[in-house]
C-alpha positions in Angstrom: -9.5 0.7 13.3 -9.2 -1.4 10.1 -12.0 -3.6 9.4 -12.1 -6.5 6.8 -15.7 -7.3 7.4 -19.0 -6.4 8.8 -18.2 -8.8 11.9 -14.8 -7.0 12.8 -16.8 -4.8 15.0 -18.0 -7.5 17.3 -14.3 -9.0 17.8 -13.4 -7.5 20.7 -9.9 -7.7 22.5 -8.1 -7.7 19.0 -4.5 -5.9 19.2 -4.2 -2.6 17.2 -1.5 -0.6 16.7 -1.6 3.2 16.2 -0.5 4.1 12.5 3.2 5.1 12.2 5.8 4.6 9.2 8.0 1.5 9.8 11.6 1.9 9.1 12.7 1.7 5.7 14.7 -1.9 5.2 18.2 -0.9 3.9 18.0 -3.5 0.9 15.4 -1.0 -0.2 16.8 1.0 -2.9 16.1 2.9 -6.2 13.0 3.1 -7.7 11.6 0.8 -4.3 12.7 3.7 -2.4 11.2 6.1 -4.1 8.0 4.5 -3.9 8.2 3.7 -0.3 8.9 7.2 0.7 6.2 8.7 -1.6 3.5 5.9 0.0 4.7 5.4 3.8 3.4 9.3 4.3 0.4 8.7 2.8 -0.2 5.3 4.2 0.2 6.5 7.5 -2.2 9.8 7.2 -4.6 7.7 6.4 -4.2 5.4 9.2 -3.4 2.3 7.1 0.2 1.5 7.6 1.6 0.4 11.1 4.9 -0.9 12.0 3.5 -4.4 11.3 3.3 -3.9 7.8 7.2 -3.3 7.2 7.3 -6.2 5.2 4.3 -5.9 3.0 5.2 -2.6 2.3 8.8 -3.2 1.1 7.5 -6.5 -0.7 5.1 -4.0 -2.6 8.1 -1.3 -3.3 10.6 -4.1 -4.1 7.3 -5.5 -7.1 7.0 -2.3 -8.4 10.5 -1.6 -9.1 10.7 -5.0 -11.2 7.1 -4.0 -12.8 8.9 -0.5 -13.5 12.6 -2.0 -15.1 10.3 -4.8 -17.1 8.1 -1.9 -18.6 11.0 0.1 -19.2 12.9 -2.4 -21.0 9.5 -3.0 -23.1 9.5 0.6 -23.9 12.9 0.4 -25.1 13.4 -2.7 -26.8 9.3 -3.5 -28.0 7.7 -6.4 -27.0 8.9 -8.7 -29.1 12.3 -9.8 -30.3 13.3 -11.9 -33.8 15.9 -14.9 -32.9 17.6 -16.5 -36.2 18.1 -20.1 -36.3 21.2 -22.1 -37.0 19.3 -22.6 -40.4 18.9 -19.0 -41.6 15.1 -18.5 -40.7 13.5 -16.7 -38.1 10.9 -16.5 -36.0 8.8 -13.8 -33.8 9.0 -14.4 -30.0 7.2 -12.5 -26.9 10.0 -11.0 -24.2 10.3 -12.8 -21.2 9.9 -9.6 -19.7 6.4 -9.0 -21.4 5.0 -11.8 -19.8 6.7 -11.1 -16.2 5.0 -7.2 -16.2 1.9 -9.1 -16.5 2.4 -11.5 -13.5 3.9 -8.4 -11.5 1.2 -6.3 -12.2 -1.1 -8.9 -10.5 1.0 -9.3 -7.6 1.3 -5.6 -7.3 -3.2 -5.5 -7.5 -3.1 -8.0 -4.5 -0.7 -6.7 -2.4 -2.4 -3.2 -3.2 -5.2 -4.4 -2.0 -4.2 -5.3 1.5 -2.5 -1.7 2.0 -5.6 0.2 0.2 -4.1 1.6 -2.7 -6.6 1.6 -4.4 -10.5 2.8 -4.5 -12.2 -0.4 -4.4 -9.6 -2.0 -1.5 -10.1 1.5 0.3 -14.1 0.6 0.1 -13.3 -2.3 2.5 -11.0 -0.7 5.0 -12.2 1.0 7.8 -9.8 3.3 9.5 -9.6 5.9 12.4 -7.5 8.6 11.0 -5.1 9.9 14.3 -6.2 13.4 15.2 -3.0 15.6 15.0 -1.4 16.2 18.1 -2.5 19.7 19.8 -5.9 19.7 17.8 -9.0 18.8 19.8 -11.1 15.9 18.7 -14.8 16.7 17.0 -16.6 16.0 20.2 -14.3 18.3 22.0 -15.0 21.4 19.9 -18.9 22.2 20.5 -20.5 25.8 19.5 -16.5 27.0 20.0 -15.5 25.6 23.0 -13.6 22.9 24.5 -15.8 19.8 26.0 -13.7 18.7 29.1 -15.1 15.1 28.4 -16.0 13.1 25.6 -19.1 11.9 24.8 -19.8 7.9 26.1 -19.1 6.4 22.7 -16.3 8.1 22.4 -14.9 7.1 25.8 -15.2 4.0 25.4 -12.9 3.8 21.7 -9.5 1.9 21.2 
C-alpha cells in the first residue's frame, strides 16, 4: 500500500488499486517505448504502478526520450557552437539543447520521485508487493503446513 506520509495509515477508506501495468499509449514510440517496456514491469513488481498511473509513466518516458535526444546531440556536436556575424566576428554560444537537457533532467527527477524511480523516493513509498498467484502468503506457511486462516491483523488488510 503506497503511503506518502506517516499520517497515511490514519486515513481509512482511501481508494486503492491493485498494482498492474496500464496499457502503453499509442503515441509512446521509439526511446520512450523502450523506457516504458523496461520500467512498467519493474514498477508493477514493486507494487507502485497502477492503471491510474498511465499518464505519469507516459510523461516520464516521453521526457526521457527528449532528454536522451538532447544528450545525443550534445555528445556529437558539443555543448557550444560558433556563430559568425555579418561583420566577420565570431562568438561562442551555448547550444539550446544544453539548457534544455538540464531542464528535462530536473523534470525527470520530479516525475521520477512520484514513481519511486530513485532510492530516496522509494524510502518515502510504502507498498504492498502482491503475492504471485498460487504462492501462499507468509502467514499461511507455518512450520511447513498451510494455515487455514490469516492472523487477525492480516484479515483486516486492504
